[in-house]
C-alpha positions in Angstrom: -6.8 34.6 2.0 -4.8 33.5 5.1 -1.1 33.8 5.7 -0.4 30.2 4.6 -2.1 30.9 1.2 -0.2 34.1 0.9 3.1 32.2 1.4 2.1 29.6 -1.1 1.3 32.3 -3.7 4.7 33.8 -3.1 6.4 30.4 -3.3 4.8 29.8 -6.6 6.8 32.7 -8.0 10.2 31.4 -7.0 12.8 31.7 -9.7 15.9 29.5 -10.1 17.9 32.5 -8.9 15.8 32.7 -5.8 16.4 29.0 -5.1 20.1 29.3 -5.8 20.6 32.4 -3.6 18.5 31.0 -0.6 20.5 27.7 -0.6 23.8 29.6 -1.2 23.1 31.5 2.0 22.3 28.3 3.8 25.5 26.7 2.6 27.5 29.8 3.5 26.2 30.6 7.0 25.7 27.0 7.9 29.1 25.7 6.8 29.7 22.7 9.0 26.1 22.3 10.0 23.3 23.8 7.9 20.3 22.1 9.7 19.8 25.0 12.0 19.8 27.6 9.2 17.4 25.9 6.7 14.2 26.8 8.5 15.4 30.3 9.3 16.2 31.1 5.7 13.4 29.3 3.9 10.6 30.1 6.3 11.5 33.2 8.4 13.6 35.2 6.0 12.4 34.3 2.5 8.9 33.1 3.2 9.2 30.2 0.7 6.9 28.0 2.8 4.9 28.1 6.0 6.4 26.5 9.1 3.9 23.6 8.9 4.9 23.0 5.2 8.6 23.2 6.2 8.0 20.6 9.0 6.2 18.3 6.6 8.8 18.6 3.8 11.7 18.3 6.2 10.0 15.1 7.6 10.0 13.6 4.1 13.5 14.8 3.4 14.7 13.2 6.6 13.1 9.8 5.7 14.9 9.7 2.4 18.4 8.4 2.1 21.1 11.1 2.1 21.5 14.4 3.8 18.3 16.1 4.9 19.1 19.5 3.5 20.3 18.1 0.2 17.0 16.2 -0.1 15.1 19.3 0.9 16.9 21.5 -1.7 16.2 19.0 -4.5 12.5 18.6 -3.4 11.9 22.4 -3.3 13.8 23.1 -6.5 12.0 20.3 -8.3 8.6 21.6 -7.0 9.2 24.9 -8.7 11.3 24.2 -11.9 11.8 20.5 -12.2 15.3 19.3 -12.7 16.8 22.7 -13.4 15.3 24.1 -10.2 16.7 21.1 -8.2 20.1 21.7 -9.8 19.9 25.4 -9.0 19.0 24.8 -5.3 21.6 22.0 -5.0 24.4 24.0 -6.6 23.6 27.0 -4.4 23.9 24.8 -1.3 27.3 23.4 -2.3 29.2 26.3 -3.9 30.2 28.2 -0.7 31.1 25.2 1.4 33.2 23.6 -1.3 35.1 26.9 -1.8 35.6 27.3 1.9 36.7 23.7 2.3 39.2 24.0 -0.5 40.7 27.0 1.2 40.8 25.2 4.6 42.5 22.2 3.1 45.2 24.5 1.6 46.0 25.8 5.0 45.1 22.8 7.2 48.7 21.7 8.0 49.5 25.1 9.3 46.3 25.6 11.3 45.6 22.1 12.8 48.1 22.4 15.6 47.0 25.9 16.8 45.2 25.9 20.1 43.0 28.8 19.0 41.9 26.9 15.9 40.9 23.9 18.1 39.0 26.2 20.5 37.2 27.9 17.6 36.1 24.5 16.2 34.8 23.4 19.7 32.9 26.7 20.1 31.4 26.3 16.6 30.2 22.8 17.5 28.6 24.0 20.7 26.8 26.9 18.9 25.6 24.5 16.1 24.2 22.1 18.7 22.3 25.0 20.3 20.8 26.1 17.0 19.7 22.5 16.2 18.0 22.2 19.5 16.3 25.5 19.1 15.1 24.5 15.6 13.7 21.2 17.0 11.6 23.2 19.5 10.3 25.5 16.8 9.3 22.5 14.7 7.5 21.0 17.8 5.5 24.2 18.1 4.6 24.0 14.4 3.1 20.6 15.1 1.0 22.3 17.7 -1.5 20.2 19.6 -1.5 17.3 17.1 -1.2 14.4 19.6 -0.3 11.8 17.0 2.5 13.9 15.6 3.8 14.7 19.1 3.6 11.0 20.0 5.5 9.9 16.9 8.2 12.6 17.5 8.6 11.5 21.1 8.8 7.8 20.1 11.4 8.5 17.5 13.4 10.7 19.8 13.3 8.1 22.6 14.3 5.3 20.3 17.2 7.1 18.6 18.3 9.7 21.2 17.8 7.8 24.4 18.1 4.1 23.5 20.6 4.5 20.6 18.5 2.4 18.2 19.7 2.5 14.6 18.0 5.4 12.8 17.2 3.3 9.7 15.5 0.6 11.7 13.5 3.2 13.6 12.4 4.9 10.4 11.4 1.6 8.8 9.1 1.0 11.8 8.0 4.6 12.5 7.1 5.7 9.0 4.4 3.1 8.3 3.2 3.2 11.9 2.8 7.0 11.8 1.1 7.0 8.4 -1.4 4.4 9.7 -1.9 6.4 12.9 -2.6 9.6 11.0 -5.0 7.8 8.7 -6.9 6.2 11.6 -7.1 9.4 13.6 -8.1 11.5 10.6 -10.8 9.0 9.6 -12.2 8.8 13.2 -11.7 12.2 14.8 
């Protein structure tokens, strides 16, 4: 049994509590930007899925309407316990940020004008950007030498990141094209 099979075996035992606590941590430590924390918690810390499974699930979650991490939490929760698992993961993701946001709103008028508060927010934005970039590189490594996947990733990055094409339009074109490319390359290696 290889490492990926071990992880799938562990993942099959996930409880609603496991789902809630994992997504609670993601929501708590990633307040303001959870994308960089999702992989770290679900793959590295908890071993809920392999890096490859995460990349594939995150790809589907990104293609669906709505926030990627919300979609991922619903997909993972549903995979293990149906609707109740999806609700457990989703509520775990939202509990901490909603509590923190409520506290911030109470004190916002007093804090908004403080130079230190503005500096802290700018520093947090820079740190989050770095985490997102590091996460992207880890996902690229998970793709490995799969030329079709790398080509699709590069094309989407160029279209959206460099040429500022609308994400929805890019996804409408990229998803069917990538499915066809994968089907053709897998049929004729």
